C-alpha positions as CSV (number, residue, x, y, z in Angstrom):
1,M,30.1,9.0,46.0
2,S,30.4,5.4,45.5
3,F,31.2,3.1,42.9
4,F,27.9,1.5,43.3
5,F,26.3,5.4,42.7
6,Y,28.3,5.2,39.3
7,A,27.8,1.9,38.1
8,V,23.9,2.4,38.7
9,C,24.0,5.6,36.9
10,T,26.4,4.2,33.9
11,L,23.9,1.4,33.7
12,G,20.9,3.4,33.9
13,V,22.2,5.6,31.0
14,V,23.3,2.4,29.0
15,L,19.7,0.5,29.2
16,G,18.3,4.0,28.3
17,G,19.9,4.3,25.3
18,V,19.2,0.8,24.1
19,V,15.4,1.1,25.1
20,L,15.6,4.4,22.8
21,L,17.4,2.6,20.1
22,V,14.9,0.1,20.2
23,L,12.3,2.3,20.1
24,Y,13.5,4.3,17.1
25,S,14.0,0.9,15.3
26,L,10.6,0.1,15.5
27,L,9.5,3.2,14.2
28,V,11.7,3.1,11.5
29,M,10.8,-0.5,10.3
30,A,6.7,0.3,10.9
31,H,7.4,3.4,8.5
32,K,9.0,1.5,5.8
33,G,6.5,-0.9,6.0
34,E,3.9,1.7,5.5
35,E,5.6,2.9,2.6
36,C,6.0,-0.6,1.1
37,L,2.1,-1.3,1.6
38,D,1.3,2.0,-0.1
39,Q,3.4,0.9,-2.7
40,L,1.5,-2.1,-3.2
41,E,-1.3,-1.0,-3.4
42,L,-0.7,1.5,-5.8
43,E,0.7,-1.4,-8.1
44,M,-2.5,-3.4,-7.4
45,L,-4.5,-0.5,-8.6
46,N,-2.4,-0.1,-11.7
47,T,-2.8,-3.8,-12.7
48,Y,-6.7,-3.7,-11.7
49,N,-6.8,-0.4,-14.1
50,Q,-5.0,-2.3,-16.7
51,T,-7.2,-5.0,-16.5
52,Q,-10.3,-3.3,-16.9
53,L,-9.3,-1.2,-19.9
54,L,-8.2,-4.5,-21.5
55,K,-11.5,-5.9,-20.9
56,K,-13.6,-2.8,-22.5
57,S,-11.2,-2.7,-25.1
58,E,-12.2,-6.6,-25.6
59,K,-16.0,-6.2,-25.2
60,S,-16.0,-3.0,-27.6
61,K,-14.3,-5.3,-30.5
62,K,-16.6,-8.2,-30.1
63,R,-20.1,-6.4,-30.4
64,C,-22.5,-9.1,-32.1
65,A,-25.8,-7.4,-30.7
66,P,-27.3,-4.7,-31.9
67,P,-27.2,-1.2,-30.7
68,I,-30.1,-0.3,-28.3
69,S,-31.7,2.5,-30.4
70,D,-31.9,-0.3,-33.1
71,L,-34.1,-2.4,-30.4
72,Y,-36.3,0.3,-29.5
73,H,-36.7,1.6,-33.3
74,G,-37.6,-1.9,-34.6
75,G,-34.5,-2.4,-36.1
76,T,-34.8,1.0,-38.2
77,T,-34.0,4.7,-37.7
């Protein structure tokens, strides 16, 4: 075996290791990105639910119209 053969084998192993390391890094970053997106979606959903609850509570406090049953019965029950 010649020096050239050992150099090619060593270079192949090193380049293969670098390729595997890059692929692993990309997979880890993609997984971490998905976790961040999931967390952001949960925060947005919680914020939306909280604003909806606030709107409902404000609507219930500001009732100026009579209930629907009063409208159908001519104002008296």
